[in-house]
C-alpha positions, 0 to 999 in steps of 0.5 A: 510507470507514471510520475505524479508530482514526483511520485511514482505510480505504476499503472498495473496496480490498484489504488486507494489514493486517499489512504496511500495504499495499493493492491496487486492481484497474484496468480494464486488468487491472493492480493499483495498490498503495500504503501505508495511512493507518496506514503513512504515519502511522507513517512520519511525513513521507516524504522519499524514494520509491524503487520498483523499476523498470518491467519488474522482477518482484516477488513477493508478500511481497517488496519493491516498493521502499523509503520513507524518512522522518526516522525510518524506512527500509524496504520497501513489501511487494508484496501481489501477484506480477507485473511493475511496469508503472508507478511514481508519478513524481509521488510520487518527485518529491514524496514527501509525496503518500504522506502527503497522499493515500495512497489516491489521488495517493500510490499507489506502483506499478502491477503486471501481476499473475501471478495476481490471482484467486488472490492477491486471495483472500489479501487482505481487502476491504470490511467484512472488511478494516475488521475485520481492520485494526481487529484489527491496529491494536489488537494493534500499538497504532497510532492515527492520531488 
């Protein structure tokens, strides 16, 4: 796990740094998605988690659902296209999970991707992700410290 401007960035995930979302391929071929540490820090206390429903199709770059905090309401951009196969019911019941553990218990949705191999190439991972995220956080003046 790397630290970029006080924000945690696990190297084993795939990121779309400009959208502050991550993706993790699962052994069953699905992809879990969520928001980054920087995103939860910017949102402050998350009070509502509303993913699109199971069975719904999502497109890369479009909303997979919404988050609401005391200062912000907005979309969670999907880093992949496909069908939502699961939503995080625990996070719907306890939205603060996204603040407390954005890369673990605070995941957002699980998607059966249309083309993971192709879309994964549009995301960054490993040390490339850490550096890309550093650039985005510096450009946007974001710090989690």
